[in-house]
C-alpha positions in Angstrom: 63.6 5.3 -20.4 67.7 4.6 -20.7 69.3 8.1 -22.1 70.1 8.4 -25.6 73.4 8.6 -27.3 73.8 11.5 -29.6 75.9 10.4 -32.8 78.0 12.0 -34.5 79.1 12.6 -38.1 82.3 12.8 -39.0 83.6 15.7 -41.8 86.7 15.2 -43.3 88.5 18.3 -44.7 91.9 18.1 -46.5 94.1 20.6 -46.1 97.0 22.2 -48.0 97.7 26.0 -47.7 94.8 26.6 -46.2 95.1 29.5 -43.7 92.9 31.9 -45.7 90.0 29.2 -45.3 90.5 27.5 -42.5 88.3 28.8 -39.8 85.5 30.0 -42.5 85.5 26.2 -43.0 85.1 25.9 -39.3 82.6 28.2 -38.8 80.7 27.2 -41.8 80.7 23.6 -40.4 79.8 24.2 -36.5 77.2 26.6 -37.9 75.4 24.0 -39.4 75.0 22.1 -36.8 74.2 24.4 -34.6 71.0 25.8 -36.5 70.0 23.0 -37.9 71.5 19.7 -37.1 70.8 20.4 -33.3 70.6 16.2 -32.7 74.1 15.2 -33.9 77.6 16.0 -32.4 80.0 17.2 -34.9 84.0 15.8 -35.4 85.4 18.0 -37.9 88.8 16.4 -38.8 91.5 18.6 -40.6 93.9 16.9 -42.6 97.0 19.2 -43.1 99.2 17.9 -46.2 102.6 19.7 -44.8 101.3 23.4 -45.5 104.1 26.0 -45.8 102.0 28.8 -44.3 99.8 29.2 -40.9 97.7 26.0 -41.8 98.7 23.8 -38.9 98.8 26.5 -36.8 95.2 27.4 -37.0 94.4 23.7 -37.1 96.0 23.6 -33.5 94.2 26.7 -32.3 90.7 25.7 -33.7 91.3 22.3 -31.8 92.7 23.7 -28.5 89.0 26.0 -28.3 86.9 23.4 -29.9 86.4 19.4 -28.7 84.9 18.5 -31.5 87.8 19.6 -34.0 90.9 16.9 -34.6 94.1 17.5 -36.9 95.8 15.5 -38.4 99.5 16.8 -39.4 100.9 15.1 -42.1 104.9 15.0 -42.2 105.2 15.2 -46.2 102.4 16.0 -49.1 100.5 12.6 -49.3 98.7 14.6 -51.5 96.9 12.9 -55.0 99.4 14.3 -56.7 102.7 12.9 -54.9 
C-alpha cells in the first residue's frame, strides 16, 4: 500500500493595519487544524495591503516560525476601494 499524501487547505487572509489581529487569527486557524482537522495540512496566506503599522513585521515573524504560513506584501494598497 502506497503512502497517502496529506491534502492541503489554503486560507487567504487579507490584512490592512491588523497588527492586533494577525497573531490571534493565526492561533485560531492553527488551533482548528490541530484539534479538528488533523488529516489536513494548512497553508495560511496573509496578504498585506501596505499596512502602516506592524502587520508586515508580524507576518514575517509567523512565516519564519511556521512553514505553513505564507506572506504576500503588496507594495501599495490594492484594496477594493483603490
